[in-house]
N, C-alpha and C positions, 0 to 999 in steps of 0.2 A: 840735412836733418829731415826725417820722415814727417809727413803731415800728422797732426794730432787727431785726425779722423781715423787713423789706423787702429783697428780693433786690437784689444789686448791679446796676449798669447793664448789665454784660456778660451778666447772666442774664435780661434783659428779653426780651419776645417778639420784639423786633426785633434780636436779637443778630446780629452780622455773621458771615460765612462764615470758617471757620478753614482755613488752608492748611498742610498738613503737608509735611515734608521727604521727598523720594523717596530712601530709603536704598539701594534695590537697582537704581537706574537702570542701573548698569554691570554687573549680574549678581551681583556680590558686594556685601556691605554696605559702603558708604562714607558718611562723615558730612561730606562736602564736595563741592561741584560748581562748575564754571566753564563757562559756555557763552554763545554769542551768543544774543541775543533771537530772531533770525530762525530759530534752531534749536528754539525753544520756543514753538510756536503758542498754547499756553494761558497764557502769561505774563501778558498783559493781560486781567485779569478785569473785566468790565463793572461788576459790583456792588462795593460797599464790602467790604473783606476785611481780615484780618490774618494775618500769618505766625507760624508756631511756631518760627522760626529767624531768624538774622541774615542780612541781605542787603546787598551793596554792588554798585552798578550804575554803571559808567562809560558815560556816554551818548556815542555816536559819531555819531548822526543823529537828527533829529526835534526837535520843540519842543512846549511846552505846560506843563502844571501837574501837580505831584504834591501831593495833599492828604494830610497825615500827621497824625493826631490833630487834625484841624481846622486845621492850620497849612499855609500855602501855600508851596511851593518851585518855583522856575522850572526847567524842564527844557530844556536846550540842550546841544549838543555840547561836550564838555570838562568837563561837570559830573559830579561823583560824588554819588550819592544813597545815603542810608543808611536802612535800616529795621530796627528792633529787634523782637523777638518781642512780640506783643500790641498793637502800634500799629496803629490802623485807618487804612487808606489807600484812596485812589481816584485813578484816573488820568484826566486830560483832555489827551491828547497826539495828535500826528499824526506818522506815519512814524517811529515810535520804533525805534531799534536801539542796541545796545551790548553790552558784555560784563558778564555778571552772575556774581557770586561769592556763594554762599550756604553756610551751615554752621550746625548747631546748636551751642549753647555747649559742649556736652559734648566736641566735637571738640578744642576749645582747652583746656578744663579738665582733661581726662584727661592731656594732654601736659605742661602747665605746672604741674599740681597747685597752681594759684593761682586760687581762685574770684573774685578781684578783678581779674584781668588785663583782661577786657573793660570793666570799669567804669573802668579807668584811661585808656581811649581816649576822648578828648573827644568824638568824633563819635558814640559809642554811649551817651552819658550821657542823652540825651533832654533835655527842658526846653522853653523857650519860643522857641528859635531855629529857623531853617530847617534842613531835612535835606539841603541841597545844599552841596557844596563846589566852587566854580569853580576849575579848574586852568588854569595857563598851558600852552601847547602842548607845551613840553619835558616838563613833569611829567605831562601827560596821556599822551604817547607812552611815557614810562618805565613808567607804571602799566599801560598796554595791553600792553607787552612782558611784564611780570610775570604778568599774567592769562593771556596766551596760553601762557606757559611752563607754567602749572598745567594749562591745557586740554590741552596736548600730553601731559603726564604722565598725565592721566586717560584719554586715548585709547589709550595703550599700557600697560596695567596690568602691574606687576611685583610681586615679593614685597616690595620695599622702597618701594613707591609711597606708602604711608601716611606714613612718617616724612619722605619728601621733600616731600609736600604740606603737612605740618605746618610744616616749616621754611620753605617758600615762603610759606605763609599768615602766619607770624609776621613775616617780613621785610616783606611787603606791608602788614600792619596798622601796623607801625612807620613805614614810609615815608609812609603816608597821614597818620599822626599828626603827622609833621614838616611836611607840607604844610599841615595844619590850623593848626599853631603859627605858620607863616609868615604865613598869612592873618589869624589872630587873635592877633597878636603881643603884644597887651595882656592876653590871657587868662593867668590864673595857672596853669590846669590842675592844680588840687590833687589830691593822691593820696588815694584812698578809704581809709576806716577801717572796721574790722569792724562797729562800732556804727552808723555812718552808712549802710553798705550794708544792714544789717538794718532800720534805720529806713525807708529808701526802699522796701524790700520790704513792710513793714507798711503804709506810706502807700499804696502801689500797691493793696494789697488792701482797705484799710479807710477810705480818705479819704471815701467817700460817706456814711459814718455817724459818723466821728470827726474833728472839725475842730480839736481842741486839741492842741498840742504836749505838754502835760502828760500826756495819756492815753498817748501812745506812750512818753514818758520813763519813766513808771511801769512799763510793760510791759518796758522795756529795763533797768530797775534803776538809772537815773541821774536826776538832777534835770533839769528843763526847761532851766534855765540852762546846765548842762553840755552837754546835747544841742545847744543852740543854738551854743555855742562850737565843738563838734566839727563841726557842719554848716558853719559859716563857714570853719573851717580846712581841712576835707577835701572839702567840696562847693563851697565858694566862694559860699555862699548861706545866709541865715538858715533855721532849721528851719521857721518858719511858711511861708516861700515854697515849700518842698518840698510842703507840703499844698496850698497855693493853686494851684501848677502842676498837680498831679494833678486837683484839682477842676475847674480850667479845661479840662483835656484831656477829662475825662468830659463836661462841659457841651458842648464843641464837638462831640464825637462824637454826642451825642444830638440836638443841634440840626440837624446835617447828615444823620443817618442814621435818625432816627425821626420820626414825626409828632407827638410829644408837645409840648404847649405849654410855654412858658417857666415858667409856674406849676407845671405837673406836674414838669418837670425839677428845679425848685428843691426840690420835696418829695422827689423820689427821691435828691437829693444831700444831703439833711439840713439844708437851710436852713429856719429857722423862719418867715422873712418873705420872700415873693417879691420885694418891693421891694429888700430887702438883696441878694438874689441878683442882681438886675439891676444894682445899683451895683457889686457885686463883679465881675461879668462885664465891665462897661464899663471898670472900672479895670484889669483884667488884659489884656483883649483890645482895648481902644481903641474899642469900639462896643457898643451894647446888643444883647441876644440876637436880637431880630427882624431888625435890620440885618445881623448876622452870618449868619443863616440865609438871607436873601435874596441876599447876596453870594456865599455858598458854593454855592447851588443854581442860580444864574443860568447 
C-alpha cells in the first residue's frame, strides 16, 4: 500500500493546464458568458486541459470526438456537450463551431441560494456516461434561440443585465434537463441530499488513497450501510460505485495524459496489487489499461 504522503494524481508532474473564467471580458465583472466559437480563437486548446467553470456547448458545425475524463463523446451538429469544473478534456474535431455558454457555479449559487441546484441537473452529475446530448432539430433550434438571446443581452449591458441573465440561464438549464429526461426516460433522476453531496466531494478529493465506504461514512458520522442507502436513494447508485467511478476517471486521465505505466498508476491510485488494478479497470471500462491507452492515443 503506498504511503498516504503520496500526492494526488492532479498534483503529479504531468498535471494538465487549468483554464480560468474570464470575468472582465465585457469591461465590468460578469460571471457568465455566451459566444460563438468562431468568436473565440483560443477555445480549441491543443493539449489536455480542464476548466474551472461549467460549460455547455451547442454544436452547429463540425465533427469529431470530445474526450472527457477519458470517456469518448461524439461531436456532431445538434449535439449539446457538457463540461464540469475539473474534468480533463481534449478535442479531436474538424471545422467545429457552435454557441458556448459558460459560468462559474457561484453565478448560480448566489442567486438561488441553493448549493445543490447544479447537482440536481442530470447532465452535470458526471459519472460513466457520455457528455453529449443529441437533440432533435426543433429542440436544437429552441436552445439556439435561448443562447442567442443571452448573447444579445451581453452585447448591450444594462443595469439590470445580471438578473436578466440569471433568469435566462435558469430557464435554459431547466429546458436542457427536460430534453435529457426525454432521451433518458428510464432515468430516475434522484434528488441530491446534503450528505451524498458531501460524500461525493470527499471521494473526489480522496479516492486515490481511500477505497472503502466505511472510511467516508465514519468521517460523515453515519454507518456505511446508511450511507449506501442514501446513495442509492439520492444518487441512484451504490456508495461503492461512487468511489469506483472516481478511481476509474483518475486512471483514464493518467493513462491518456501521462507516460506512467499501468503498474505505476496502480500504485498512485492506492491499489496494493497491480493485477487487481488491471482487473478493476477492465471491469469498469471494458478493456485492460494498455488497450485503453492505445485506443485513446491513436
